[in-house]
Legacy VTK file of the C-alpha trace (Angstrom):
# vtk DataFile Version 3.0
C-alpha trace
ASCII
DATASET POLYDATA
POINTS 155 float
0.063 -0.083 0.018
2.802 2.253 0.534
3.548 2.139 -3.615
-0.003 4.069 -4.007
1.277 7.414 -2.029
5.171 7.225 -3.259
3.010 6.873 -7.594
1.007 10.466 -6.412
4.068 12.112 -4.910
6.066 11.288 -8.336
2.874 11.973 -10.228
2.812 15.158 -8.387
6.311 16.296 -9.351
6.308 15.535 -13.151
3.123 17.469 -13.503
4.309 20.804 -11.540
6.749 21.584 -14.276
4.219 21.224 -16.919
2.430 23.768 -15.230
4.919 26.334 -14.677
5.663 26.025 -18.456
2.422 26.998 -19.679
1.702 30.033 -22.321
0.949 33.263 -20.642
-2.591 34.260 -20.993
-3.603 36.889 -23.485
-4.102 40.869 -22.504
-7.405 40.830 -21.282
-10.049 42.019 -23.262
-12.426 44.986 -22.272
-15.755 43.374 -20.798
-17.808 45.220 -23.977
-16.017 43.893 -26.613
-17.966 40.984 -27.156
-14.770 38.930 -28.014
-13.136 35.977 -26.616
-9.649 35.050 -27.212
-8.409 31.892 -29.042
-4.616 31.478 -27.732
-1.957 29.243 -28.854
2.125 29.575 -28.280
4.974 28.578 -26.307
8.039 29.386 -24.432
8.993 31.593 -27.616
5.413 32.956 -28.831
1.955 33.322 -27.960
-0.604 34.067 -30.712
-4.287 35.597 -29.390
-7.172 35.418 -31.316
-9.693 37.424 -30.978
-12.989 36.087 -32.399
-17.111 37.161 -32.600
-19.639 34.911 -31.691
-19.952 33.250 -34.679
-16.304 32.605 -34.928
-14.799 35.355 -37.509
-11.459 36.580 -36.596
-11.466 40.295 -36.084
-8.073 40.855 -34.107
-4.863 39.004 -34.106
-2.044 39.863 -31.389
1.257 37.745 -31.472
3.972 38.643 -29.093
7.414 36.939 -29.419
10.483 37.159 -28.544
12.194 37.016 -32.239
11.976 40.279 -34.002
9.707 39.297 -37.181
11.428 41.521 -39.962
7.949 42.388 -41.414
8.897 44.771 -43.539
5.783 47.773 -43.282
6.528 50.677 -46.328
5.747 53.907 -45.617
3.841 54.189 -48.531
0.788 52.033 -46.828
0.893 53.647 -43.629
-2.426 54.754 -42.581
-3.132 55.791 -38.975
-1.348 56.872 -36.331
-1.758 54.554 -33.272
-0.894 53.232 -29.458
-0.349 49.750 -28.787
0.291 48.568 -25.132
1.764 52.485 -24.190
3.761 52.596 -27.616
3.284 54.830 -30.066
3.216 53.279 -33.394
1.476 53.323 -37.107
-1.256 51.541 -39.000
-0.512 50.176 -42.086
-2.736 48.797 -45.219
-1.475 45.012 -45.796
0.816 44.826 -48.952
-1.074 42.818 -51.355
1.808 43.447 -54.412
-0.050 46.251 -55.692
-3.241 44.557 -56.073
-6.422 46.007 -54.816
-8.625 43.477 -53.237
-11.841 43.763 -51.951
-12.643 44.389 -48.107
-9.162 45.328 -48.058
-9.322 49.011 -47.382
-10.442 47.696 -43.532
-7.664 45.735 -42.677
-4.180 46.808 -41.001
-1.054 45.177 -39.715
1.601 46.516 -37.383
4.466 45.344 -35.626
5.847 47.046 -32.401
8.822 46.653 -30.581
8.153 46.501 -26.794
11.468 46.375 -25.123
14.812 44.369 -25.827
13.534 41.057 -27.655
9.994 41.833 -26.699
7.818 42.308 -30.065
3.747 42.397 -30.855
2.681 42.151 -34.241
-0.858 43.140 -34.656
-3.781 42.504 -37.832
-6.846 43.973 -37.711
-9.275 42.276 -40.184
-12.340 44.407 -39.935
-15.530 44.109 -42.094
-16.085 47.843 -42.528
-14.619 51.079 -41.529
-16.873 51.202 -38.546
-15.614 48.193 -37.204
-11.902 49.263 -37.589
-12.713 51.959 -35.880
-13.853 50.223 -32.738
-10.995 47.279 -33.039
-8.020 50.117 -33.471
-9.637 51.777 -30.174
-9.942 48.021 -28.764
-5.984 47.350 -29.845
-5.380 50.560 -27.910
-6.496 49.002 -24.700
-4.753 46.259 -24.509
-2.005 46.317 -21.926
0.725 42.927 -23.292
3.469 44.489 -21.024
2.382 41.342 -18.273
2.377 38.348 -21.016
5.423 40.105 -23.063
7.726 39.723 -19.975
6.686 36.361 -18.585
7.283 35.331 -22.401
10.458 36.945 -22.133
11.729 35.141 -18.968
10.386 31.757 -20.109
12.449 31.544 -23.401
15.848 31.888 -21.406
LINES 1 156
155 0 1 2 3 4 5 6 7 8 9 10 11 12 13 14 15 16 17 18 19 20 21 22 23 24 25 26 27 28 29 30 31 32 33 34 35 36 37 38 39 40 41 42 43 44 45 46 47 48 49 50 51 52 53 54 55 56 57 58 59 60 61 62 63 64 65 66 67 68 69 70 71 72 73 74 75 76 77 78 79 80 81 82 83 84 85 86 87 88 89 90 91 92 93 94 95 96 97 98 99 100 101 102 103 104 105 106 107 108 109 110 111 112 113 114 115 116 117 118 119 120 121 122 123 124 125 126 127 128 129 130 131 132 133 134 135 136 137 138 139 140 141 142 143 144 145 146 147 148 149 150 151 152 153 154
């Protein structure tokens, strides 16, 4: 009978490190956003996808410890903004010069949050009004805790 308690202790000691290595949570969404995060990640990134009740992805935030090296051309610059306390610009997606329907309400940006801390943010709005709402929502997000946790987990 003494083997059962020993087995339980062994099981707990194996499970504890797995709990400690869980991916940090996505930033808190405002309660009135009516969106829900879908999340995935590991020690080097966190991908947060905000989805509507009908499953449409409208806002994506990826936090990473690696520079994404995404080239955002000045000619595609759209609006000034703020993300997690950092000033930045939103850009229209580069489609190789093609003008596709619905793309006027989509945006992308990359924000350097700190040393080895980056955020890539995409907005997939269906209208200019929804774009304005999602830009405002993105401005309210605070990713500092998640990005700091990500950075420390990667070391």
